[in-house]
N, C-alpha and C positions, 0 to 999 in steps of 0.2 A: 579823217582820211587815213587809211592804213599804209604801212610801209610798202606793201605789195602794190597798192593802187598808185602810190607815188612812183614806184619803180616802173610800172607800166606806162605812166604818162611820160616819163623820161625816155623810155624805150621808143614810144611812138612819136617822139619829137615835139610833144606839146609843151614840155618844160625842158629847159636846159639843165644839165646835171648840177651845175653850180647853184642855180636858183632853187632847184628842188632840194638840194642838200641843206641850203640855208633855211628853207621853210620847214624842213622836217624836224627841226630841233625842238619845237614845242607844240603842244596841243592847240594853243591859240593860233599860232601861225598856220598849222595844218587846216584849221577851220577857215581861216582867211583864204587859203589856197583852194579849199573845196568850194567856197562861195564864188571865187573868180572863175573856176572851171564850170560851175553850174551856170553862171551868167553868160559865159562864152558859148556854152551849149545851147542856151535859149536863143541867143543872138544868131547862132548858126541856123537853128530851126526856122527862125523868122526870115532870115535871108533866103533860105531854100523856098519857103512859101512865097516870098515876094518874087523870086525868080520864076516860079511856076506861073504866077499871074501875068507875066510878060508875054506868055505864049511862045517864048523862044526856047529852043533846046539848050541844055547846058550839060557839062561833063562832070562825072563823079568817078572817084577811084574807090573800088571795094575789093578787098582780098586779092590785091595784086593785079586787078583787071580794070580797064578803063571802059566806062559806059557813057553813051549819050542818052540823056533823059528828055523825053518829049513832054509837052504841056499836059498830055493825057496820063503822065507818070509812067509811060511805057519805056523800059530800058532796052537799049540796043547795044550789044557788045561791040566794042571797037578794036581793042587789042590787049594783049597781056603786057603788063608793065614790068620793067626790069627791077629786081630787088636791089634797093640801095645798099651800098657798102659803106663802112666807116673807115675804109683804108685810104687815108689821105697821105699824100707825100710829105716828107719832112721839109722839103725845100720847094719853092715855087719860082719859076722863071717868068718874070713879067715882060711883056713885049715893049 
Protein backbone atom coordinates (compact mmCIF):
# COMPACT_ATOMS: atom_id res chain seq x y z
CA UNK A 1 0.00 0.00 0.00
CA UNK A 2 1.45 3.35 -1.02
CA UNK A 3 1.72 6.45 1.15
CA UNK A 4 -0.90 8.17 -1.07
CA UNK A 5 -3.37 5.29 -0.57
CA UNK A 6 -2.78 5.41 3.18
CA UNK A 7 -3.29 9.18 3.23
CA UNK A 8 -6.53 8.79 1.26
CA UNK A 9 -7.87 6.21 3.73
CA UNK A 10 -7.08 8.53 6.62
CA UNK A 11 -8.76 11.44 4.80
CA UNK A 12 -11.89 9.34 4.17
CA UNK A 13 -12.04 8.39 7.83
CA UNK A 14 -11.44 4.68 7.27
CA UNK A 15 -8.31 4.87 9.37
CA UNK A 16 -7.44 7.11 12.24
CA UNK A 17 -4.28 9.15 11.67
CA UNK A 18 -2.50 7.57 14.65
CA UNK A 19 -3.30 4.03 13.51
CA UNK A 20 -2.32 4.86 9.94
CA UNK A 21 0.99 6.42 10.93
CA UNK A 22 1.88 3.42 13.09
CA UNK A 23 1.14 1.00 10.27
CA UNK A 24 2.95 3.00 7.62
CA UNK A 25 6.36 2.42 9.20
CA UNK A 26 7.14 -0.91 7.51
CA UNK A 27 6.21 -2.84 4.38
CA UNK A 28 5.00 -5.82 6.40
CA UNK A 29 2.63 -3.65 8.39
CA UNK A 30 1.36 -1.96 5.22
CA UNK A 31 0.66 -5.41 3.77
CA UNK A 32 -1.35 -6.28 6.88
CA UNK A 33 -3.23 -3.01 6.57
CA UNK A 34 -3.98 -3.74 2.92
CA UNK A 35 -5.32 -7.19 3.84
CA UNK A 36 -7.59 -5.69 6.51
CA UNK A 37 -8.93 -3.13 4.05
CA UNK A 38 -9.55 -5.76 1.37
CA UNK A 39 -11.35 -7.98 3.92
CA UNK A 40 -13.54 -5.08 5.04
CA UNK A 41 -14.32 -4.24 1.41
CA UNK A 42 -15.43 -7.83 0.73
CA UNK A 43 -17.54 -7.83 3.91
CA UNK A 44 -19.18 -4.57 2.86
CA UNK A 45 -20.00 -5.98 -0.58
CA UNK A 46 -21.54 -9.10 1.01
CA UNK A 47 -23.58 -6.95 3.39
CA UNK A 48 -24.88 -4.87 0.48
CA UNK A 49 -25.91 -8.02 -1.41
CA UNK A 50 -27.63 -9.37 1.71
CA UNK A 51 -29.48 -6.07 2.11
CA UNK A 52 -30.72 -6.28 -1.48
CA UNK A 53 -32.06 -9.81 -0.83
CA UNK A 54 -34.31 -8.50 1.99
CA UNK A 55 -36.30 -6.54 -0.62
CA UNK A 56 -36.16 -3.56 1.75
CA UNK A 57 -34.84 -0.20 0.58
CA UNK A 58 -31.65 1.08 2.18
CA UNK A 59 -29.67 4.31 2.09
CA UNK A 60 -26.23 5.03 0.72
CA UNK A 61 -24.11 8.16 0.51
CA UNK A 62 -22.19 8.90 -2.66
CA UNK A 63 -20.33 12.07 -3.58
CA UNK A 64 -22.01 14.15 -0.89
CA UNK A 65 -25.53 12.98 -1.78
CA UNK A 66 -27.93 10.62 0.01
CA UNK A 67 -29.78 8.02 -2.06
CA UNK A 68 -32.43 5.43 -1.29
CA UNK A 69 -31.71 2.15 -3.07
CA UNK A 70 -34.63 -0.12 -3.92
CA UNK A 71 -34.47 -3.92 -4.23
CA UNK A 72 -34.40 -3.44 -8.01
CA UNK A 73 -31.12 -1.48 -7.51
CA UNK A 74 -32.88 1.72 -8.57
CA UNK A 75 -31.39 4.74 -6.77
CA UNK A 76 -33.60 7.64 -5.75
CA UNK A 77 -31.96 10.94 -4.77
CA UNK A 78 -33.00 12.04 -1.26
CA UNK A 79 -30.88 15.09 -0.41
CA UNK A 80 -27.47 16.72 -0.51
CA UNK A 81 -25.35 15.99 2.54
CA UNK A 82 -23.42 18.62 4.42
CA UNK A 83 -19.67 18.42 4.02
CA UNK A 84 -18.20 17.44 7.39
CA UNK A 85 -15.66 19.75 8.93
CA UNK A 86 -12.79 18.97 11.22
CA UNK A 87 -13.30 22.17 13.20
CA UNK A 88 -13.81 20.87 16.70
CA UNK A 89 -13.99 23.18 19.69
CA UNK A 90 -11.11 23.08 22.17
CA UNK A 91 -13.52 22.90 25.10
CA UNK A 92 -16.81 21.09 25.52
CA UNK A 93 -19.57 21.87 27.98
CA UNK A 94 -21.28 18.73 29.19
CA UNK A 95 -24.89 19.02 30.41
